[in-house]
N, C-alpha and C positions, 0 to 999 in steps of 0.2 A: 216146408219149402214152397215158395210161390212159383207156380208154373204157368201163369197166365201168358198167353201169346196172341200175336196178331198175325194174320195170314194174308198175304197179297197173292192171289192166284192168277193175276193178269199176265198176259204174254209179255215176254221181254221185247222191247222195241229199241231200235238203234237210237243213239244219242247219249245224253249224260247217264253215267252209271252202267253203260252196256259193255264196258271193257274190264278185264281183271286188272288188279294193281300192277301186274307185270306188263300191261299194255296189250296182251292178247285179247282178241274179241271173245265174247261169250256166245256160244252157239244156242240160239233160242229153241232149237229142235231137241236138245238134250239137257238143257239146264233150266231149273226152276229156282226162283229166288223166294226166300221166306224171311220175314222180319220176326225176330224172336225177342221178347222181353224177358229179363231174368233179374233176380235180386243182385244187388251189388256184391254180396258175398259170393254168390255162385260165379259171377263174372270174374272176380279176382282169382277164383280157383282155375277157371279156364285160362285166364291170362298167364298165371303162374305156370300151368302145365305147358302152354304154348312156348314160353321162353325157355323152360327147362329142356324141352324137346326140340328146340331150334326150328320151330315151324314159322315159315315166312309170313303168312297172313292169318288174320282172325278167322276168315272163312274156312281155310284149310284146317285149322285147329278144331273148329266146331265140327266139320265134316268127319275128321278122324275120330273125335270123341263119340259122335253119334254112331259111326260104323262100329267102333269098339263096344259101345253099349248094346247095340242091336245084336252083335255077335255073341255077347255074353249072356243074352237072354234066349239065344237059340234061333234067331231069325236068319233066313238065308239071304245072302247078298244077291243082287241082280246078276243076270248072265253077264259074263265079261269081267267079273271081279268087283273092283272098287267102283265107287260112284263117279270117279273122274277118270 
């Protein structure tokens, strides 16, 4: 499985791409954006899971899958529960 990734650790700034798909603004004090590259096969699995579970956005599906994966390997969630 190809797990190459590209990380953009810069701060979020107002303007293009600073709002969620539902129109709500992104809070730069609590939100970090990451660009992740994955194989087409892995993306199809994520996409299929998203639609089967009626998840509204790709970002939310990826967040939930990461949280589930971290929980399955025994890492603790941040204080306050979920990442959102």
